KEFIDO-453984 format. One record per residue: residue number from 1; z, x, y of N, C-alpha, C in turn. Coordinates in steps of 0.1 Angstrom, whole numbers, m for minus. Example, Ala and Ser with C-alpha at 12.3 -4.5 7.8 and 13.67 -1.06 7.14 Angstrom:
BEGIN
k = 1, n.Z = 78, n.X = 132, n.Y = m57, ca.Z = 78, ca.X = 123, ca.Y = m45, c.Z = 78, c.X = 132, c.Y = m33
k = 2, n.Z = 71, n.X = 128, n.Y = m22, ca.Z = 71, ca.X = 137, ca.Y = m11, c.Z = 79, c.X = 129, c.Y = 0
//
This chain:
BEGIN
k = 1, n.Z = m35, n.X = 872, n.Y = m373, ca.Z = m21, ca.X = 876, ca.Y = m370, c.Z = m16, c.X = 886, c.Y = m380
k = 2, n.Z = m11, n.X = 897, n.Y = m376, ca.Z = m5, ca.X = 907, ca.Y = m385, c.Z = 10, c.X = 906, c.Y = m384
k = 3, n.Z = 16, n.X = 902, n.Y = m395, ca.Z = 31, ca.X = 900, ca.Y = m394, c.Z = 37, c.X = 914, c.Y = m397
k = 4, n.Z = 48, n.X = 917, n.Y = m390, ca.Z = 57, ca.X = 928, ca.Y = m393, c.Z = 71, c.X = 922, c.Y = m394
k = 5, n.Z = 80, n.X = 930, n.Y = m400, ca.Z = 92, ca.X = 924, ca.Y = m405, c.Z = 104, c.X = 933, c.Y = m400
k = 6, n.Z = 115, n.X = 926, n.Y = m396, ca.Z = 128, ca.X = 932, ca.Y = m393, c.Z = 138, c.X = 927, c.Y = m402
k = 7, n.Z = 145, n.X = 936, n.Y = m409, ca.Z = 157, ca.X = 932, ca.Y = m417, c.Z = 169, c.X = 935, c.Y = m408
k = 8, n.Z = 179, n.X = 925, n.Y = m407, ca.Z = 191, ca.X = 927, ca.Y = m399, c.Z = 202, c.X = 919, c.Y = m405
k = 9, n.Z = 215, n.X = 924, n.Y = m403, ca.Z = 226, ca.X = 916, ca.Y = m406, c.Z = 226, c.X = 903, c.Y = m398
k = 10, n.Z = 230, n.X = 892, n.Y = m405, ca.Z = 230, ca.X = 879, ca.Y = m398, c.Z = 239, c.X = 879, c.Y = m386
k = 11, n.Z = 250, n.X = 886, n.Y = m386, ca.Z = 259, ca.X = 886, ca.Y = m375, c.Z = 253, c.X = 893, c.Y = m363
k = 12, n.Z = 246, n.X = 904, n.Y = m365, ca.Z = 239, ca.X = 911, ca.Y = m354, c.Z = 228, c.X = 902, c.Y = m348
k = 13, n.Z = 221, n.X = 895, n.Y = m357, ca.Z = 210, ca.X = 886, ca.Y = m352, c.Z = 215, c.X = 874, c.Y = m344
k = 14, n.Z = 226, n.X = 868, n.Y = m349, ca.Z = 233, ca.X = 857, ca.Y = m342, c.Z = 237, c.X = 862, c.Y = m328
k = 15, n.Z = 242, n.X = 874, n.Y = m327, ca.Z = 246, ca.X = 879, ca.Y = m314, c.Z = 234, c.X = 880, c.Y = m305
k = 16, n.Z = 223, n.X = 885, n.Y = m311, ca.Z = 211, ca.X = 887, ca.Y = m303, c.Z = 206, c.X = 873, c.Y = m298
k = 17, n.Z = 207, n.X = 863, n.Y = m306, ca.Z = 203, ca.X = 849, ca.Y = m302, c.Z = 212, c.X = 845, c.Y = m290
k = 18, n.Z = 225, n.X = 847, n.Y = m291, ca.Z = 234, ca.X = 843, ca.Y = m280, c.Z = 231, c.X = 851, c.Y = m267
k = 19, n.Z = 227, n.X = 864, n.Y = m269, ca.Z = 224, ca.X = 872, ca.Y = m257, c.Z = 210, c.X = 870, c.Y = m252
k = 20, n.Z = 201, n.X = 865, n.Y = m260, ca.Z = 187, ca.X = 864, ca.Y = m257, c.Z = 179, c.X = 876, c.Y = m258
k = 21, n.Z = 185, n.X = 887, n.Y = m264, ca.Z = 178, ca.X = 899, ca.Y = m266, c.Z = 184, c.X = 907, c.Y = m278
k = 22, n.Z = 175, n.X = 914, n.Y = m285, ca.Z = 179, ca.X = 922, ca.Y = m296, c.Z = 176, c.X = 936, c.Y = m292
k = 23, n.Z = 186, n.X = 945, n.Y = m289, ca.Z = 183, ca.X = 958, ca.Y = m286, c.Z = 182, c.X = 968, c.Y = m297
k = 24, n.Z = 186, n.X = 963, n.Y = m309, ca.Z = 185, ca.X = 970, ca.Y = m321, c.Z = 198, c.X = 972, c.Y = m329
k = 25, n.Z = 196, n.X = 975, n.Y = m341, ca.Z = 208, ca.X = 979, ca.Y = m350, c.Z = 212, c.X = 993, c.Y = m346
k = 26, n.Z = 223, n.X = 998, n.Y = m351, ca.Z = 227, ca.X = 1012, ca.Y = m348, c.Z = 216, c.X = 1022, c.Y = m350
k = 27, n.Z = 209, n.X = 1021, n.Y = m361, ca.Z = 199, ca.X = 1031, ca.Y = m364, c.Z = 187, c.X = 1030, c.Y = m354
k = 28, n.Z = 184, n.X = 1018, n.Y = m349, ca.Z = 174, ca.X = 1016, ca.Y = m339, c.Z = 179, c.X = 1023, c.Y = m326
k = 29, n.Z = 191, n.X = 1020, n.Y = m322, ca.Z = 196, ca.X = 1026, ca.Y = m310, c.Z = 196, c.X = 1041, c.Y = m310
k = 30, n.Z = 200, n.X = 1047, n.Y = m322, ca.Z = 200, ca.X = 1061, ca.Y = m324, c.Z = 186, c.X = 1067, c.Y = m323
k = 31, n.Z = 176, n.X = 1060, n.Y = m329, ca.Z = 163, ca.X = 1066, ca.Y = m329, c.Z = 155, c.X = 1063, c.Y = m316
k = 32, n.Z = 160, n.X = 1053, n.Y = m308, ca.Z = 153, ca.X = 1051, ca.Y = m296, c.Z = 141, c.X = 1040, c.Y = m297
k = 33, n.Z = 141, n.X = 1034, n.Y = m308, ca.Z = 131, ca.X = 1023, ca.Y = m310, c.Z = 136, c.X = 1013, c.Y = m321
k = 34, n.Z = 130, n.X = 1002, n.Y = m321, ca.Z = 133, ca.X = 992, ca.Y = m331, c.Z = 124, c.X = 993, c.Y = m343
k = 35, n.Z = 130, n.X = 996, n.Y = m355, ca.Z = 123, ca.X = 998, ca.Y = m367, c.Z = 118, c.X = 985, c.Y = m373
k = 36, n.Z = 105, n.X = 984, n.Y = m376, ca.Z = 99, ca.X = 973, ca.Y = m383, c.Z = 93, c.X = 978, c.Y = m396
k = 37, n.Z = 89, n.X = 969, n.Y = m405, ca.Z = 81, ca.X = 973, ca.Y = m417, c.Z = 69, c.X = 963, c.Y = m418
k = 38, n.Z = 58, n.X = 969, n.Y = m423, ca.Z = 47, ca.X = 960, ca.Y = m427, c.Z = 50, c.X = 953, c.Y = m440
k = 39, n.Z = 42, n.X = 944, n.Y = m443, ca.Z = 44, ca.X = 936, ca.Y = m455, c.Z = 45, c.X = 945, c.Y = m468
k = 40, n.Z = 36, n.X = 955, n.Y = m469, ca.Z = 37, ca.X = 963, ca.Y = m481, c.Z = 48, c.X = 974, c.Y = m480
k = 41, n.Z = 56, n.X = 974, n.Y = m470, ca.Z = 67, ca.X = 984, ca.Y = m469, c.Z = 81, c.X = 978, c.Y = m469
k = 42, n.Z = 82, n.X = 965, n.Y = m466, ca.Z = 95, ca.X = 959, ca.Y = m464, c.Z = 104, c.X = 958, c.Y = m476
k = 43, n.Z = 98, n.X = 957, n.Y = m488, ca.Z = 107, ca.X = 957, ca.Y = m500, c.Z = 113, c.X = 971, c.Y = m502
k = 44, n.Z = 105, n.X = 981, n.Y = m500, ca.Z = 110, ca.X = 995, ca.Y = m501, c.Z = 121, c.X = 998, c.Y = m490
k = 45, n.Z = 118, n.X = 992, n.Y = m478, ca.Z = 128, ca.X = 994, ca.Y = m467, c.Z = 141, c.X = 988, c.Y = m471
k = 46, n.Z = 141, n.X = 976, n.Y = m477, ca.Z = 153, ca.X = 969, ca.Y = m481, c.Z = 160, c.X = 977, c.Y = m492
k = 47, n.Z = 153, n.X = 982, n.Y = m502, ca.Z = 159, ca.X = 990, ca.Y = m513, c.Z = 165, c.X = 1003, c.Y = m508
k = 48, n.Z = 158, n.X = 1009, n.Y = m498, ca.Z = 163, ca.X = 1022, ca.Y = m494, c.Z = 174, c.X = 1022, c.Y = m483
k = 49, n.Z = 173, n.X = 1012, n.Y = m474, ca.Z = 182, ca.X = 1012, ca.Y = m463, c.Z = 193, c.X = 1001, c.Y = m463
k = 50, n.Z = 191, n.X = 991, n.Y = m472, ca.Z = 200, ca.X = 979, ca.Y = m472, c.Z = 205, c.X = 976, c.Y = m486
k = 51, n.Z = 204, n.X = 986, n.Y = m495, ca.Z = 208, ca.X = 984, ca.Y = m509, c.Z = 222, c.X = 978, c.Y = m510
k = 52, n.Z = 223, n.X = 967, n.Y = m517, ca.Z = 236, ca.X = 961, ca.Y = m520, c.Z = 242, c.X = 953, c.Y = m508
k = 53, n.Z = 236, n.X = 953, n.Y = m497, ca.Z = 241, ca.X = 946, ca.Y = m485, c.Z = 239, c.X = 931, c.Y = m486
k = 54, n.Z = 249, n.X = 924, n.Y = m483, ca.Z = 248, ca.X = 909, ca.Y = m483, c.Z = 247, c.X = 905, c.Y = m468
k = 55, n.Z = 245, n.X = 892, n.Y = m466, ca.Z = 245, ca.X = 885, ca.Y = m453, c.Z = 234, c.X = 891, c.Y = m444
k = 56, n.Z = 222, n.X = 893, n.Y = m450, ca.Z = 211, ca.X = 898, ca.Y = m443, c.Z = 201, c.X = 887, c.Y = m440
k = 57, n.Z = 192, n.X = 889, n.Y = m431, ca.Z = 181, ca.X = 881, ca.Y = m429, c.Z = 168, c.X = 889, c.Y = m426
k = 58, n.Z = 157, n.X = 883, n.Y = m428, ca.Z = 144, ca.X = 889, ca.Y = m425, c.Z = 137, c.X = 881, c.Y = m415
k = 59, n.Z = 132, n.X = 887, n.Y = m404, ca.Z = 125, ca.X = 880, ca.Y = m394, c.Z = 111, c.X = 886, c.Y = m393
k = 60, n.Z = 101, n.X = 877, n.Y = m392, ca.Z = 87, ca.X = 880, ca.Y = m391, c.Z = 82, c.X = 879, c.Y = m376
k = 61, n.Z = 74, n.X = 889, n.Y = m372, ca.Z = 69, ca.X = 889, ca.Y = m358, c.Z = 54, c.X = 891, c.Y = m359
k = 62, n.Z = 47, n.X = 886, n.Y = m349, ca.Z = 33, ca.X = 889, ca.Y = m347, c.Z = 32, c.X = 903, c.Y = m341
k = 63, n.Z = 27, n.X = 912, n.Y = m348, ca.Z = 26, ca.X = 926, ca.Y = m343, c.Z = 17, c.X = 926, c.Y = m330
k = 64, n.Z = 7, n.X = 918, n.Y = m329, ca.Z = m2, ca.X = 918, ca.Y = m317, c.Z = 5, c.X = 914, c.Y = m305
k = 65, n.Z = 16, n.X = 906, n.Y = m306, ca.Z = 23, ca.X = 901, ca.Y = m294, c.Z = 31, c.X = 911, c.Y = m286
k = 66, n.Z = 33, n.X = 923, n.Y = m292, ca.Z = 40, ca.X = 934, ca.Y = m285, c.Z = 32, c.X = 943, c.Y = m277
k = 67, n.Z = 19, n.X = 942, n.Y = m277, ca.Z = 10, ca.X = 950, ca.Y = m269, c.Z = 13, c.X = 965, c.Y = m271
k = 68, n.Z = 13, n.X = 972, n.Y = m260, ca.Z = 14, ca.X = 987, ca.Y = m261, c.Z = 29, c.X = 991, c.Y = m264
k = 69, n.Z = 38, n.X = 982, n.Y = m264, ca.Z = 52, ca.X = 986, ca.Y = m267, c.Z = 54, c.X = 989, c.Y = m282
k = 70, n.Z = 44, n.X = 984, n.Y = m290, ca.Z = 45, ca.X = 987, ca.Y = m305, c.Z = 36, c.X = 998, c.Y = m308
k = 71, n.Z = 42, n.X = 1008, n.Y = m315, ca.Z = 34, ca.X = 1020, ca.Y = m319, c.Z = 35, c.X = 1021, c.Y = m334
k = 72, n.Z = 24, n.X = 1024, n.Y = m341, ca.Z = 24, ca.X = 1027, ca.Y = m355, c.Z = 25, c.X = 1042, c.Y = m357
k = 73, n.Z = 36, n.X = 1046, n.Y = m362, ca.Z = 39, ca.X = 1060, ca.Y = m363, c.Z = 42, c.X = 1065, c.Y = m377
k = 74, n.Z = 39, n.X = 1077, n.Y = m380, ca.Z = 41, ca.X = 1083, ca.Y = m393, c.Z = 56, c.X = 1084, c.Y = m396
k = 75, n.Z = 59, n.X = 1079, n.Y = m408, ca.Z = 73, ca.X = 1079, ca.Y = m413, c.Z = 73, c.X = 1082, c.Y = m428
k = 76, n.Z = 81, n.X = 1075, n.Y = m435, ca.Z = 84, ca.X = 1077, ca.Y = m449, c.Z = 71, c.X = 1080, c.Y = m457
k = 77, n.Z = 70, n.X = 1091, n.Y = m463, ca.Z = 58, ca.X = 1094, ca.Y = m472, c.Z = 45, c.X = 1095, c.Y = m464
k = 78, n.Z = 45, n.X = 1097, n.Y = m451, ca.Z = 33, ca.X = 1097, ca.Y = m444, c.Z = 27, c.X = 1084, c.Y = m440
k = 79, n.Z = 34, n.X = 1073, n.Y = m444, ca.Z = 29, ca.X = 1060, ca.Y = m440, c.Z = 31, c.X = 1057, c.Y = m425
k = 80, n.Z = 23, n.X = 1048, n.Y = m420, ca.Z = 24, ca.X = 1044, ca.Y = m406, c.Z = 34, c.X = 1032, c.Y = m406
k = 81, n.Z = 44, n.X = 1033, n.Y = m398, ca.Z = 54, ca.X = 1022, ca.Y = m397, c.Z = 54, c.X = 1017, c.Y = m382
k = 82, n.Z = 56, n.X = 1004, n.Y = m380, ca.Z = 56, ca.X = 998, ca.Y = m367, c.Z = 70, c.X = 1001, c.Y = m360
k = 83, n.Z = 69, n.X = 1006, n.Y = m348, ca.Z = 81, ca.X = 1009, ca.Y = m341, c.Z = 80, c.X = 1003, c.Y = m327
k = 84, n.Z = 90, n.X = 995, n.Y = m323, ca.Z = 89, ca.X = 988, ca.Y = m310, c.Z = 98, c.X = 996, c.Y = m300
k = 85, n.Z = 91, n.X = 1000, n.Y = m289, ca.Z = 98, ca.X = 1007, ca.Y = m278, c.Z = 101, c.X = 998, c.Y = m266
k = 86, n.Z = 108, n.X = 987, n.Y = m269, ca.Z = 112, ca.X = 977, ca.Y = m259, c.Z = 122, c.X = 968, c.Y = m266
k = 87, n.Z = 130, n.X = 962, n.Y = m257, ca.Z = 140, ca.X = 952, ca.Y = m263, c.Z = 131, c.X = 940, c.Y = m269
k = 88, n.Z = 138, n.X = 934, n.Y = m279, ca.Z = 131, ca.X = 923, ca.Y = m286, c.Z = 137, c.X = 910, c.Y = m283
k = 89, n.Z = 128, n.X = 900, n.Y = m280, ca.Z = 133, ca.X = 886, ca.Y = m278, c.Z = 134, c.X = 880, c.Y = m292
k = 90, n.Z = 146, n.X = 877, n.Y = m297, ca.Z = 147, ca.X = 872, ca.Y = m311, c.Z = 140, c.X = 858, c.Y = m312
k = 91, n.Z = 138, n.X = 851, n.Y = m301, ca.Z = 132, ca.X = 838, ca.Y = m302, c.Z = 117, c.X = 839, c.Y = m304
k = 92, n.Z = 112, n.X = 851, n.Y = m303, ca.Z = 97, ca.X = 853, ca.Y = m305, c.Z = 94, c.X = 854, c.Y = m320
k = 93, n.Z = 103, n.X = 854, n.Y = m328, ca.Z = 101, ca.X = 854, ca.Y = m343, c.Z = 92, c.X = 843, c.Y = m347
k = 94, n.Z = 82, n.X = 846, n.Y = m356, ca.Z = 74, ca.X = 836, ca.Y = m362, c.Z = 83, c.X = 827, c.Y = m371
k = 95, n.Z = 91, n.X = 834, n.Y = m379, ca.Z = 101, ca.X = 828, ca.Y = m387, c.Z = 113, c.X = 837, c.Y = m390
k = 96, n.Z = 124, n.X = 832, n.Y = m394, ca.Z = 136, ca.X = 839, ca.Y = m398, c.Z = 141, c.X = 833, c.Y = m410
k = 97, n.Z = 143, n.X = 841, n.Y = m421, ca.Z = 148, ca.X = 836, ca.Y = m434, c.Z = 159, c.X = 844, c.Y = m439
k = 98, n.Z = 168, n.X = 838, n.Y = m448, ca.Z = 178, ca.X = 846, ca.Y = m454, c.Z = 172, c.X = 856, c.Y = m464
k = 99, n.Z = 179, n.X = 867, n.Y = m466, ca.Z = 175, ca.X = 877, ca.Y = m476, c.Z = 187, c.X = 880, c.Y = m485
k = 100, n.Z = 188, n.X = 871, n.Y = m495, ca.Z = 200, ca.X = 871, ca.Y = m504, c.Z = 199, c.X = 882, c.Y = m514
k = 101, n.Z = 210, n.X = 886, n.Y = m520, ca.Z = 210, ca.X = 895, ca.Y = m531, c.Z = 208, c.X = 887, c.Y = m544
k = 102, n.Z = 201, n.X = 893, n.Y = m553, ca.Z = 200, ca.X = 887, ca.Y = m567, c.Z = 211, c.X = 893, c.Y = m575
k = 103, n.Z = 213, n.X = 887, n.Y = m587, ca.Z = 224, ca.X = 892, ca.Y = m596, c.Z = 222, c.X = 907, c.Y = m599
k = 104, n.Z = 210, n.X = 912, n.Y = m600, ca.Z = 209, ca.X = 926, ca.Y = m603, c.Z = 211, c.X = 935, c.Y = m591
k = 105, n.Z = 214, n.X = 930, n.Y = m579, ca.Z = 217, ca.X = 938, ca.Y = m567, c.Z = 205, c.X = 940, c.Y = m558
k = 106, n.Z = 194, n.X = 936, n.Y = m562, ca.Z = 182, ca.X = 938, ca.Y = m553, c.Z = 181, c.X = 925, c.Y = m545
k = 107, n.Z = 173, n.X = 926, n.Y = m534, ca.Z = 172, ca.X = 915, ca.Y = m525, c.Z = 161, c.X = 905, c.Y = m530
k = 108, n.Z = 163, n.X = 893, n.Y = m529, ca.Z = 153, ca.X = 882, ca.Y = m532, c.Z = 145, c.X = 879, c.Y = m520
k = 109, n.Z = 133, n.X = 882, n.Y = m520, ca.Z = 125, ca.X = 880, ca.Y = m508, c.Z = 119, c.X = 866, c.Y = m507
k = 110, n.Z = 118, n.X = 860, n.Y = m496, ca.Z = 111, ca.X = 848, ca.Y = m494, c.Z = 96, c.X = 850, c.Y = m494
k = 111, n.Z = 88, n.X = 840, n.Y = m494, ca.Z = 74, ca.X = 842, ca.Y = m492, c.Z = 72, c.X = 848, c.Y = m478
k = 112, n.Z = 64, n.X = 859, n.Y = m477, ca.Z = 63, ca.X = 866, ca.Y = m464, c.Z = 51, c.X = 861, c.Y = m456
k = 113, n.Z = 42, n.X = 854, n.Y = m462, ca.Z = 31, ca.X = 848, ca.Y = m454, c.Z = 36, c.X = 838, c.Y = m445
k = 114, n.Z = 29, n.X = 835, n.Y = m435, ca.Z = 33, ca.X = 825, ca.Y = m425, c.Z = 37, c.X = 812, c.Y = m431
//
């Protein structure tokens, strides 16, 4: 299983749970796909796009479960990032964990392995 990760505000994720679907954060809706990060990318994603933000969570998904709706496309620095071209079932997450801020303002990541 290849895990990919989505960082999202807790309030947005709770809304998705209530609705039974996550259509994406504003940046996802703007870009036309749901942004994910691979394990070796997710810390940089947090630092670049979520710096100083509180009340976040990180959700892990099995990349293989998305089939052809998941595309690995060139993005930051030429790296391939996973992009989902479909609505996301939040209940399909392998796990969901808090992503708190540490005293230095960076995010404290949980163990990312299953």
